[in-house]
N, CA, C and O atoms as a printed pandas DataFrame, in Angstrom:
     atom_number atom_name residue_name chain_id  residue_number  x_coord  y_coord  z_coord
0              1         N          UNK        A               1    6.634  -20.150   39.532
1              2        CA          UNK        A               1    6.736  -20.624   38.143
2              3         C          UNK        A               1    8.243  -20.097   37.580
3              4         O          UNK        A               1    8.828  -19.058   37.884
4              5         N          UNK        A               2    8.659  -21.140   36.681
5              6        CA          UNK        A               2   10.040  -20.526   36.137
6              7         C          UNK        A               2    9.589  -20.594   34.523
7              8         O          UNK        A               2    8.738  -21.367   34.082
8              9         N          UNK        A               3   10.252  -19.738   33.837
9             10        CA          UNK        A               3   10.036  -19.805   32.365
10            11         C          UNK        A               3   11.176  -19.858   31.711
11            12         O          UNK        A               3   12.188  -19.609   32.365
12            13         N          UNK        A               4   11.312  -20.177   30.330
13            14        CA          UNK        A               4   12.394  -20.188   29.619
14            15         C          UNK        A               4   11.918  -19.331   28.221
15            16         O          UNK        A               4   10.876  -19.540   27.600
16            17         N          UNK        A               5   12.821  -18.445   27.934
17            18        CA          UNK        A               5   12.412  -17.742   26.501
18            19         C          UNK        A               5   13.406  -18.400   25.642
19            20         O          UNK        A               5   14.600  -18.543   25.904
20            21         N          UNK        A               6   12.756  -18.801   24.544
21            22        CA          UNK        A               6   13.546  -19.573   23.293
22            23         C          UNK        A               6   13.523  -18.821   22.108
23            24         O          UNK        A               6   12.417  -18.611   21.610
24            25         N          UNK        A               7   14.530  -18.370   21.552
25            26        CA          UNK        A               7   14.319  -17.920   20.164
26            27         C          UNK        A               7   13.810  -18.972   19.037
27            28         O          UNK        A               7   14.387  -20.038   18.825
28            29         N          UNK        A               8   12.748  -18.570   18.398
29            30        CA          UNK        A               8   12.282  -19.750   17.434
30            31         C          UNK        A               8   13.214  -19.935   16.321
31            32         O          UNK        A               8   13.183  -20.966   15.649
32            33         N          UNK        A               9   14.181  -18.827   16.056
33            34        CA          UNK        A               9   15.269  -18.983   15.038
34            35         C          UNK        A               9   16.458  -19.308   15.611
35            36         O          UNK        A               9   16.711  -18.985   16.771
36            37         N          UNK        A              10   17.335  -20.009   14.816
37            38        CA          UNK        A              10   18.708  -20.155   15.575
38            39         C          UNK        A              10   19.696  -18.873   15.411
39            40         O          UNK        A              10   20.610  -18.824   14.587
40            41         N          UNK        A              11   19.370  -17.876   16.303
41            42        CA          UNK        A              11   20.026  -16.772   16.398
42            43         C          UNK        A              11   20.618  -16.962   17.751
43            44         O          UNK        A              11   20.703  -18.030   18.358
44            45         N          UNK        A              12   21.042  -15.707   18.171
45            46        CA          UNK        A              12   21.509  -15.376   19.547
46            47         C          UNK        A              12   22.567  -16.570   20.074
47            48         O          UNK        A              12   22.663  -16.876   21.262
48            49         N          UNK        A              13   23.209  -17.084   19.186
49            50        CA          UNK        A              13   24.291  -18.276   19.493
50            51         C          UNK        A              13   23.349  -19.413   20.070
51            52         O          UNK        A              13   23.878  -20.060   20.974
52            53         N          UNK        A              14   22.188  -19.748   19.763
53            54        CA          UNK        A              14   21.507  -20.710   20.450
54            55         C          UNK        A              14   21.222  -20.555   21.801
55            56         O          UNK        A              14   20.811  -21.506   22.466
56            57         N          UNK        A              15   21.396  -19.475   22.263
57            58        CA          UNK        A              15   20.833  -19.242   23.713
58            59         C          UNK        A              15   19.468  -19.189   23.873
59            60         O          UNK        A              15   18.642  -18.841   23.029
60            61         N          UNK        A              16   19.207  -19.689   25.424
61            62        CA          UNK        A              16   17.883  -19.565   25.863
62            63         C          UNK        A              16   17.984  -19.089   27.137
63            64         O          UNK        A              16   18.944  -19.432   27.827
64            65         N          UNK        A              17   17.132  -18.340   27.565
65            66        CA          UNK        A              17   16.985  -17.452   29.000
66            67         C          UNK        A              17   15.929  -18.131   29.820
67            68         O          UNK        A              17   14.745  -18.127   29.482
68            69         N          UNK        A              18   16.380  -18.715   30.909
69            70        CA          UNK        A              18   15.722  -19.073   32.012
70            71         C          UNK        A              18   15.605  -17.893   33.141
71            72         O          UNK        A              18   16.508  -17.222   33.639
72            73         N          UNK        A              19   14.286  -17.866   33.362
73            74        CA          UNK        A              19   14.009  -16.916   34.420
74            75         C          UNK        A              19   13.221  -17.678   35.768
75            76         O          UNK        A              19   12.263  -18.444   35.653
76            77         N          UNK        A              20   13.828  -17.298   36.981
77            78        CA          UNK        A              20   13.110  -17.745   38.020
78            79         C          UNK        A              20   12.243  -16.666   38.714
79            80         O          UNK        A              20   12.460  -15.506   38.362
80            81         N          UNK        A              21   11.433  -16.851   39.512
81            82        CA          UNK        A              21   10.505  -15.732   40.165
82            83         C          UNK        A              21   11.444  -14.558   40.614
83            84         O          UNK        A              21   12.475  -14.862   41.215
84            85         N          UNK        A              22   11.194  -13.386   40.394
85            86        CA          UNK        A              22   12.128  -12.234   40.729
86            87         C          UNK        A              22   13.093  -11.863   39.945
87            88         O          UNK        A              22   13.691  -10.810   40.169
88            89         N          UNK        A              23   13.379  -12.596   38.984
89            90        CA          UNK        A              23   14.236  -12.183   37.770
90            91         C          UNK        A              23   13.445  -11.703   36.729
91            92         O          UNK        A              23   12.252  -11.992   36.637
92            93         N          UNK        A              24   14.221  -10.762   35.690
93            94        CA          UNK        A              24   13.772  -10.158   34.728
94            95         C          UNK        A              24   15.087  -10.175   33.839
95            96         O          UNK        A              24   16.273  -10.166   34.167
96            97         N          UNK        A              25   14.321  -10.210   32.315
97            98        CA          UNK        A              25   15.432  -10.194   31.161
98            99         C          UNK        A              25   14.912   -9.048   30.221
99           100         O          UNK        A              25   13.731   -8.962   29.884
100          101         N          UNK        A              26   15.961   -8.119   29.803
101          102        CA          UNK        A              26   15.557   -7.076   28.894
102          103         C          UNK        A              26   16.062   -7.639   27.570
103          104         O          UNK        A              26   17.106   -8.284   27.469
104          105         N          UNK        A              27   15.140   -7.309   26.441
105          106        CA          UNK        A              27   15.514   -7.606   25.089
106          107         C          UNK        A              27   15.585   -6.573   24.150
107          108         O          UNK        A              27   14.682   -5.739   24.081
108          109         N          UNK        A              28   16.711   -6.537   23.310
109          110        CA          UNK        A              28   16.748   -5.277   22.476
110          111         C          UNK        A              28   17.983   -5.590   21.834
111          112         O          UNK        A              28   18.633   -6.631   21.932
112          113         N          UNK        A              29   18.280   -4.363   21.032
113          114        CA          UNK        A              29   19.553   -4.427   20.185
114          115         C          UNK        A              29   20.807   -4.300   20.598
115          116         O          UNK        A              29   21.728   -4.905   20.050
116          117         N          UNK        A              30   20.994   -3.382   21.756
117          118        CA          UNK        A              30   22.225   -3.422   22.436
118          119         C          UNK        A              30   21.733   -2.971   23.911
119          120         O          UNK        A              30   20.581   -2.652   24.204
120          121         N          UNK        A              31   22.882   -3.014   24.800
121          122        CA          UNK        A              31   22.451   -2.805   26.144
122          123         C          UNK        A              31   21.175   -3.617   26.844
123          124         O          UNK        A              31   20.318   -3.127   27.579
124          125         N          UNK        A              32   21.279   -4.781   26.474
125          126        CA          UNK        A              32   20.131   -5.650   26.809
126          127         C          UNK        A              32   20.863   -7.073   27.233
127          128         O          UNK        A              32   21.966   -7.454   26.841
128          129         N          UNK        A              33   19.941   -7.777   28.158
129          130        CA          UNK        A              33   20.568   -9.022   28.530
130          131         C          UNK        A              33   20.546  -10.182   27.482
131          132         O          UNK        A              33   21.364  -11.098   27.393
132          133         N          UNK        A              34   19.400   -9.947   26.675
133          134        CA          UNK        A              34   19.279  -10.968   25.472
134          135         C          UNK        A              34   19.157  -10.003   24.150
135          136         O          UNK        A              34   18.123   -9.464   23.754
136          137         N          UNK        A              35   20.418   -9.918   23.584
137          138        CA          UNK        A              35   20.653   -8.882   22.552
138          139         C          UNK        A              35   20.517   -9.310   21.201
139          140         O          UNK        A              35   20.866  -10.477   21.026
140          141         N          UNK        A              36   20.109   -8.697   20.193
141          142        CA          UNK        A              36   20.017   -9.185   18.646
142          143         C          UNK        A              36   20.705   -7.782   18.096
143          144         O          UNK        A              36   20.006   -6.821   17.774
144          145         N          UNK        A              37   21.976   -7.770   18.033
145          146        CA          UNK        A              37   22.617   -6.566   17.522
146          147         C          UNK        A              37   22.334   -6.104   16.069
147          148         O          UNK        A              37   22.379   -4.935   15.686
148          149         N          UNK        A              38   22.030   -7.206   15.305
149          150        CA          UNK        A              38   22.087   -6.744   13.894
150          151         C          UNK        A              38   20.338   -6.654   13.565
151          152         O          UNK        A              38   19.946   -6.659   12.398
152          153         N          UNK        A              39   19.569   -6.589   14.490
153          154        CA          UNK        A              39   18.115   -6.547   14.115
154          155         C          UNK        A              39   17.749   -5.062   14.119
155          156         O          UNK        A              39   17.406   -4.486   15.152
156          157         N          UNK        A              40   17.833   -4.477   12.951
157          158        CA          UNK        A              40   17.622   -2.965   13.052
158          159         C          UNK        A              40   15.987   -2.575   13.218
159          160         O          UNK        A              40   15.668   -1.386   13.228
160          161         N          UNK        A              41   15.041   -3.558   13.339
161          162        CA          UNK        A              41   13.801   -3.518   13.792
162          163         C          UNK        A              41   13.480   -3.143   15.380
163          164         O          UNK        A              41   12.505   -2.548   15.839
164          165         N          UNK        A              42   14.562   -3.662   16.014
165          166        CA          UNK        A              42   14.517   -3.603   17.382
166          167         C          UNK        A              42   15.027   -2.336   17.845
167          168         O          UNK        A              42   15.830   -1.723   17.141
168          169         N          UNK        A              43   14.611   -1.840   19.056
169          170        CA          UNK        A              43   14.906   -0.663   19.848
170          171         C          UNK        A              43   16.160   -1.120   20.528
171          172         O          UNK        A              43   16.414   -2.314   20.688
172          173         N          UNK        A              44   16.966   -0.108   20.939
173          174        CA          UNK        A              44   18.090   -0.519   21.743
174          175         C          UNK        A              44   17.607   -1.320   22.999
175          176         O          UNK        A              44   18.029   -2.458   23.204
176          177         N          UNK        A              45   16.864   -0.808   23.696
177          178        CA          UNK        A              45   16.107   -1.682   24.848
178          179         C          UNK        A              45   14.571   -1.841   24.618
179          180         O          UNK        A              45   13.810   -0.963   25.023
180          181         N          UNK        A              46   14.137   -2.875   24.016
181          182        CA          UNK        A              46   12.864   -2.973   23.317
182          183         C          UNK        A              46   11.716   -3.344   24.235
183          184         O          UNK        A              46   10.624   -2.777   24.185
184          185         N          UNK        A              47   12.036   -4.392   25.133
185          186        CA          UNK        A              47   10.859   -4.892   26.046
186          187         C          UNK        A              47   11.485   -5.555   27.166
187          188         O          UNK        A              47   12.670   -5.847   27.011
188          189         N          UNK        A              48   10.935   -5.852   28.265
189          190        CA          UNK        A              48   11.342   -6.440   29.502
190          191         C          UNK        A              48   10.497   -7.725   29.772
191          192         O          UNK        A              48    9.290   -7.657   29.540
192          193         N          UNK        A              49   10.973   -8.772   30.195
193          194        CA          UNK        A              49   10.145   -9.895   30.770
194          195         C          UNK        A              49   10.486   -9.941   32.266
195          196         O          UNK        A              49   11.658   -9.808   32.619
196          197         N          UNK        A              50    9.529  -10.120   33.130
197          198        CA          UNK        A              50    9.551  -10.246   34.480
198          199         C          UNK        A              50    8.940  -11.512   34.818
199          200         O          UNK        A              50    7.872  -11.771   34.265
200          201         N          UNK        A              51    9.462  -12.394   35.677
201          202        CA          UNK        A              51    8.972  -13.391   35.999
202          203         C          UNK        A              51    8.518  -13.429   37.669
203          204         O          UNK        A              51    9.351  -13.401   38.575
204          205         N          UNK        A              52    7.268  -13.487   37.853
205          206        CA          UNK        A              52    6.773  -13.263   39.230
206          207         C          UNK        A              52    6.702  -14.670   39.898
207          208         O          UNK        A              52    7.198  -15.690   39.419
208          209         N          UNK        A              53    5.994  -14.578   41.111
209          210        CA          UNK        A              53    6.042  -16.087   41.665
210          211         C          UNK        A              53    5.139  -16.961   41.046
211          212         O          UNK        A              53    5.489  -18.134   40.908
212          213         N          UNK        A              54    3.913  -16.557   40.602
213          214        CA          UNK        A              54    2.969  -17.301   39.934
214          215         C          UNK        A              54    2.476  -16.841   38.445
215          216         O          UNK        A              54    1.355  -17.201   38.085
216          217         N          UNK        A              55    3.209  -16.130   37.656
217          218        CA          UNK        A              55    3.037  -15.706   36.417
218          219         C          UNK        A              55    4.230  -14.984   36.163
219          220         O          UNK        A              55    5.066  -14.753   37.036
220          221         N          UNK        A              56    4.343  -14.539   34.700
221          222        CA          UNK        A              56    5.270  -13.697   34.155
222          223         C          UNK        A              56    4.426  -12.449   33.292
223          224         O          UNK        A              56    3.237  -12.492   32.975
224          225         N          UNK        A              57    5.227  -11.531   33.062
225          226        CA          UNK        A              57    4.716  -10.339   32.193
226          227         C          UNK        A              57    5.777   -9.865   31.366
227          228         O          UNK        A              57    6.947   -9.881   31.746
228          229         N          UNK        A              58    5.384   -9.410   30.161
229          230        CA          UNK        A              58    6.080   -8.784   29.309
230          231         C          UNK        A              58    5.594   -7.229   29.215
231          232         O          UNK        A              58    4.403   -6.917   29.236
232          233         N          UNK        A              59    6.551   -6.396   29.119
233          234        CA          UNK        A              59    6.378   -4.850   29.149
234          235         C          UNK        A              59    7.111   -4.408   28.061
235          236         O          UNK        A              59    8.296   -4.732   27.987
236          237         N          UNK        A              60    6.512   -3.598   27.051
237          238        CA          UNK        A              60    7.163   -2.835   25.923
238          239         C          UNK        A              60    7.944   -1.547   26.562
239          240         O          UNK        A              60    7.409   -0.913   27.472
240          241         N          UNK        A              61    8.933   -1.268   26.171
241          242        CA          UNK        A              61    9.856   -0.088   26.789
242          243         C          UNK        A              61    9.873    1.167   25.932
243          244         O          UNK        A              61   10.848    1.909   25.809
244          245         N          UNK        A              62    8.505    1.347   25.263
245          246        CA          UNK        A              62    8.407    2.426   24.626
246          247         C          UNK        A              62    9.271    2.241   23.145
247          248         O          UNK        A              62   10.011    3.119   22.699
248          249         N          UNK        A              63    9.028    0.959   22.499
249          250        CA          UNK        A              63    9.866    0.720   21.391
250          251         C          UNK        A              63    9.159    1.450   20.152
251          252         O          UNK        A              63    7.982    1.810   20.167
252          253         N          UNK        A              64    9.967    1.603   19.167
253          254        CA          UNK        A              64    9.499    2.165   18.091
254          255         C          UNK        A              64    8.573    1.140   17.265
255          256         O          UNK        A              64    7.543    1.573   16.747
256          257         N          UNK        A              65    8.877   -0.014   17.156
257          258        CA          UNK        A              65    7.944   -0.899   16.285
258          259         C          UNK        A              65    7.149   -1.894   16.970
259          260         O          UNK        A              65    6.568   -2.772   16.333
260          261         N          UNK        A              66    7.082   -1.802   18.372
261          262        CA          UNK        A              66    6.140   -2.389   18.984
262          263         C          UNK        A              66    6.461   -3.716   19.627
263          264         O          UNK        A              66    7.439   -4.280   19.135
264          265         N          UNK        A              67    5.848   -4.345   20.625
265          266        CA          UNK        A              67    6.017   -5.570   21.145
266          267         C          UNK        A              67    4.560   -6.290   20.890
267          268         O          UNK        A              67    3.459   -5.803   21.149
268          269         N          UNK        A              68    4.833   -7.553   20.325
269          270        CA          UNK        A              68    3.315   -8.345   19.965
270          271         C          UNK        A              68    3.446   -9.564   20.740
271          272         O          UNK        A              68    4.540  -10.118   20.839
272          273         N          UNK        A              69    2.391  -10.020   21.302
273          274        CA          UNK        A              69    2.019  -11.195   21.958
274          275         C          UNK        A              69    1.063  -11.942   21.159
275          276         O          UNK        A              69    0.022  -11.386   20.809
276          277         N          UNK        A              70    1.328  -13.240   20.809
277          278        CA          UNK        A              70    0.361  -13.905   20.092
278          279         C          UNK        A              70   -0.341  -12.951   19.081
279          280         O          UNK        A              70   -1.550  -12.717   19.097
280          281         N          UNK        A              71    0.551  -12.427   18.200
281          282        CA          UNK        A              71    0.152  -11.445   17.080
282          283         C          UNK        A              71   -0.770  -10.188   17.364
283          284         O          UNK        A              71   -1.378   -9.546   16.508
284          285         N          UNK        A              72   -0.758   -9.961   18.737
285          286        CA          UNK        A              72   -1.759   -8.456   19.322
286          287         C          UNK        A              72   -0.413   -7.640   19.851
287          288         O          UNK        A              72    0.476   -8.124   20.550
288          289         N          UNK        A              73   -0.474   -6.463   19.412
289          290        CA          UNK        A              73    0.398   -5.330   19.926
290          291         C          UNK        A              73    0.117   -5.334   21.356
291          292         O          UNK        A              73   -1.049   -5.426   21.737
292          293         N          UNK        A              74    1.102   -5.241   22.195
293          294        CA          UNK        A              74    0.821   -5.267   23.818
294          295         C          UNK        A              74    1.612   -4.055   24.169
295          296         O          UNK        A              74    2.373   -3.541   23.349
296          297         N          UNK        A              75    1.442   -3.578   25.406
297          298        CA          UNK        A              75    2.364   -2.654   26.106
298          299         C          UNK        A              75    2.527   -3.314   27.382
299          300         O          UNK        A              75    3.610   -3.148   27.942
300          301         N          UNK        A              76    1.676   -4.012   27.930
301          302        CA          UNK        A              76    2.059   -4.810   29.309
302          303         C          UNK        A              76    0.935   -5.869   29.278
303          304         O          UNK        A              76   -0.248   -5.543   29.175
304          305         N          UNK        A              77    1.369   -7.198   29.374
305          306        CA          UNK        A              77    0.479   -8.324   29.553
306          307         C          UNK        A              77    1.149   -9.460   30.237
307          308         O          UNK        A              77    2.365   -9.652   30.249
308          309         N          UNK        A              78    0.283  -10.161   30.780
309          310        CA          UNK        A              78    0.788  -11.394   31.275
310          311         C          UNK        A              78    1.226  -12.347   30.160
311          312         O          UNK        A              78    0.852  -12.167   29.001
312          313         N          UNK        A              79    2.016  -13.356   30.517
313          314        CA          UNK        A              79    2.474  -14.173   29.387
314          315         C          UNK        A              79    2.447  -15.626   30.104
315          316         O          UNK        A              79    2.518  -15.793   31.322
316          317         N          UNK        A              80    2.340  -16.562   29.212
317          318        CA          UNK        A              80    2.015  -18.199   29.721
318          319         C          UNK        A              80    2.958  -18.970   28.747
319          320         O          UNK        A              80    3.331  -18.576   27.643
320          321         N          UNK        A              81    3.235  -20.006   29.292
321          322        CA          UNK        A              81    3.838  -21.157   28.644
322          323         C          UNK        A              81    3.094  -21.353   27.161
323          324         O          UNK        A              81    1.869  -21.479   27.179
324          325         N          UNK        A              82    3.659  -21.377   26.120
325          326        CA          UNK        A              82    3.142  -21.733   24.848
326          327         C          UNK        A              82    2.865  -20.234   24.001
327          328         O          UNK        A              82    2.625  -20.241   22.794
328          329         N          UNK        A              83    2.932  -18.971   24.801
329          330        CA          UNK        A              83    2.750  -17.612   24.062
330          331         C          UNK        A              83    4.064  -17.553   23.031
331          332         O          UNK        A              83    5.051  -18.288   23.025
332          333         N          UNK        A              84    3.807  -16.661   22.345
333          334        CA          UNK        A              84    4.886  -16.262   21.259
334          335         C          UNK        A              84    4.968  -14.691   21.408
335          336         O          UNK        A              84    3.969  -13.987   21.551
336          337         N          UNK        A              85    6.261  -14.216   21.360
337          338        CA          UNK        A              85    6.473  -12.800   21.613
338          339         C          UNK        A              85    7.269  -12.327   20.551
339          340         O          UNK        A              85    8.432  -12.728   20.510
340          341         N          UNK        A              86    6.809  -11.444   19.565
341          342        CA          UNK        A              86    7.554  -11.186   18.390
342          343         C          UNK        A              86    7.790   -9.731   18.857
343          344         O          UNK        A              86    6.929   -8.976   19.309
344          345         N          UNK        A              87    9.449   -9.396   18.622
345          346        CA          UNK        A              87    9.715   -8.012   18.871
346          347         C          UNK        A              87   11.065   -7.724   17.785
347          348         O          UNK        A              87   12.072   -8.430   17.748
348          349         N          UNK        A              88   10.832   -6.629   17.011
349          350        CA          UNK        A              88   11.617   -6.695   15.701
350          351         C          UNK        A              88   11.277   -7.654   14.766
351          352         O          UNK        A              88   10.088   -7.865   14.523
352          353         N          UNK        A              89   12.411   -8.437   14.049
353          354        CA          UNK        A              89   12.340   -9.600   13.399
354          355         C          UNK        A              89   12.390  -10.770   14.249
355          356         O          UNK        A              89   12.275  -11.847   13.664
356          357         N          UNK        A              90   12.551  -10.790   15.611
357          358        CA          UNK        A              90   12.769  -11.974   16.388
358          359         C          UNK        A              90   11.476  -12.434   16.906
359          360         O          UNK        A              90   10.638  -11.648   17.349
360          361         N          UNK        A              91   11.290  -13.853   16.846
361          362        CA          UNK        A              91   10.150  -14.598   17.291
362          363         C          UNK        A              91   10.722  -15.446   18.438
363          364         O          UNK        A              91   11.583  -16.311   18.282
364          365         N          UNK        A              92   10.136  -15.098   19.640
365          366        CA          UNK        A              92   10.491  -15.762   20.981
366          367         C          UNK        A              92    9.224  -16.602   21.396
367          368         O          UNK        A              92    8.033  -16.293   21.342
368          369         N          UNK        A              93    9.835  -17.752   21.824
369          370        CA          UNK        A              93    8.644  -18.627   22.444
370          371         C          UNK        A              93    8.750  -18.812   24.060
371          372         O          UNK        A              93    9.855  -19.096   24.522
372          373         N          UNK        A              94    7.746  -18.675   24.845
373          374        CA          UNK        A              94    7.678  -18.872   26.265
374          375         C          UNK        A              94    7.276  -20.340   26.545
375          376         O          UNK        A              94    6.232  -20.822   26.107
376          377         N          UNK        A              95    8.284  -21.110   27.401
377          378        CA          UNK        A              95    8.154  -22.498   27.678
378          379         C          UNK        A              95    8.369  -22.396   29.301
379          380         O          UNK        A              95    9.087  -21.673   29.991
380          381         N          UNK        A              96    7.533  -23.327   29.574
381          382        CA          UNK        A              96    7.558  -23.690   31.145
382          383         C          UNK        A              96    8.816  -24.455   31.512
383          384         O          UNK        A              96    9.246  -25.344   30.778
384          385         N          UNK        A              97    9.426  -24.097   32.690
385          386        CA          UNK        A              97   10.638  -24.832   33.186
386          387         C          UNK        A              97    9.972  -25.702   34.363
387          388         O          UNK        A              97    9.393  -25.208   35.330
388          389         N          UNK        A              98   10.138  -27.018   34.137
389          390        CA          UNK        A              98    9.808  -27.718   35.252
390          391         C          UNK        A              98   11.011  -28.159   36.439
391          392         O          UNK        A              98   10.976  -28.239   37.667
392          393         N          UNK        A              99   12.046  -28.392   35.439
393          394        CA          UNK        A              99   13.337  -28.708   36.433
394          395         C          UNK        A              99   14.367  -27.641   36.788
395          396         O          UNK        A              99   15.075  -27.145   35.911
396          397         N          UNK        A             100   14.447  -27.311   37.976
397          398        CA          UNK        A             100   15.394  -26.261   38.569
398          399         C          UNK        A             100   16.668  -26.563   38.189
399          400         O          UNK        A             100   17.442  -25.687   37.802
400          401         N          UNK        A             101   17.060  -28.092   38.283
401          402        CA          UNK        A             101   18.342  -28.501   38.136
402          403         C          UNK        A             101   18.904  -28.001   36.610
403          404         O          UNK        A             101   20.112  -27.994   36.372
404          405         N          UNK        A             102   18.087  -27.664   35.795
405          406        CA          UNK        A             102   18.822  -27.098   34.302
406          407         C          UNK        A             102   19.247  -25.721   34.416
407          408         O          UNK        A             102   19.707  -25.201   33.399
408          409         N          UNK        A             103   19.172  -25.035   35.488
409          410        CA          UNK        A             103   19.646  -23.632   35.339
410          411         C          UNK        A             103   21.210  -23.949   35.340
411          412         O          UNK        A             103   21.814  -24.882   35.869
412          413         N          UNK        A             104   21.683  -22.848   34.558
413          414        CA          UNK        A             104   23.341  -22.870   34.484
414          415         C          UNK        A             104   23.930  -22.418   35.950
415          416         O          UNK        A             104   23.439  -21.463   36.553
416          417         N          UNK        A             105   24.911  -23.108   36.418
417          418        CA          UNK        A             105   25.330  -22.881   37.637
418          419         C          UNK        A             105   26.060  -21.597   37.925
419          420         O          UNK        A             105   26.130  -21.086   39.043
420          421         N          UNK        A             106   26.681  -21.045   36.656
421          422        CA          UNK        A             106   27.448  -19.861   36.618
422          423         C          UNK        A             106   26.525  -18.536   37.023
423          424         O          UNK        A             106   26.864  -17.688   37.848
424          425         N          UNK        A             107   25.364  -18.543   36.314
425          426        CA          UNK        A             107   24.625  -17.268   36.296
426          427         C          UNK        A             107   23.296  -17.643   37.122
427          428         O          UNK        A             107   22.835  -16.790   37.880
428          429         N          UNK        A             108   22.767  -18.697   37.019
429          430        CA          UNK        A             108   21.610  -18.991   37.767
430          431         C          UNK        A             108   20.579  -18.936   36.670
431          432         O          UNK        A             108   19.515  -19.444   37.023
432          433         N          UNK        A             109   20.587  -18.474   35.460
433          434        CA          UNK        A             109   19.508  -17.991   34.702
434          435         C          UNK        A             109   19.730  -18.278   33.203
435          436         O          UNK        A             109   18.788  -18.328   32.413
436          437         N          UNK        A             110   20.991  -18.461   32.853
437          438        CA          UNK        A             110   21.262  -18.483   31.298
438          439         C          UNK        A             110   21.645  -20.139   31.014
439          440         O          UNK        A             110   22.346  -20.856   31.728
440          441         N          UNK        A             111   21.070  -20.439   29.956
441          442        CA          UNK        A             111   21.459  -21.899   29.572
442          443         C          UNK        A             111   21.869  -22.004   28.214
443          444         O          UNK        A             111   21.449  -21.187   27.396
444          445         N          UNK        A             112   22.479  -22.725   27.954
445          446        CA          UNK        A             112   23.240  -22.928   26.590
446          447         C          UNK        A             112   22.858  -24.435   26.008
447          448         O          UNK        A             112   23.235  -25.470   26.556
448          449         N          UNK        A             113   22.039  -24.386   24.794
449          450        CA          UNK        A             113   21.608  -25.453   24.144
450          451         C          UNK        A             113   20.833  -26.470   24.985
451          452         O          UNK        A             113   21.083  -27.658   24.783
452          453         N          UNK        A             114   19.925  -26.141   25.898
453          454        CA          UNK        A             114   19.278  -27.101   26.797
454          455         C          UNK        A             114   18.246  -27.795   25.952
455          456         O          UNK        A             114   17.533  -28.669   26.443
């Protein structure tokens, strides 16, 4: 299963992050794959999303303000297409990716304005 992490707001330069099985993305204020440097509610490294063969998980990285999955605080949980992850003031949607051809050829997982 491949998933796409999509910011609900038009932030992060419109980036979307596509994860294939075996890939991960770290979300935070700095030193992260998906960074929101002006969000003071985010920890430096807030949470990580791991994509496995048949499912994906979100894991909080001991953040100060917590990671929320569908409005419930979580420390480690499976995520599914349609789920909403809230970290800091960011709202991120989880979307199922059907077409592997939509991957960015330079990185294999980051796409602009898909």
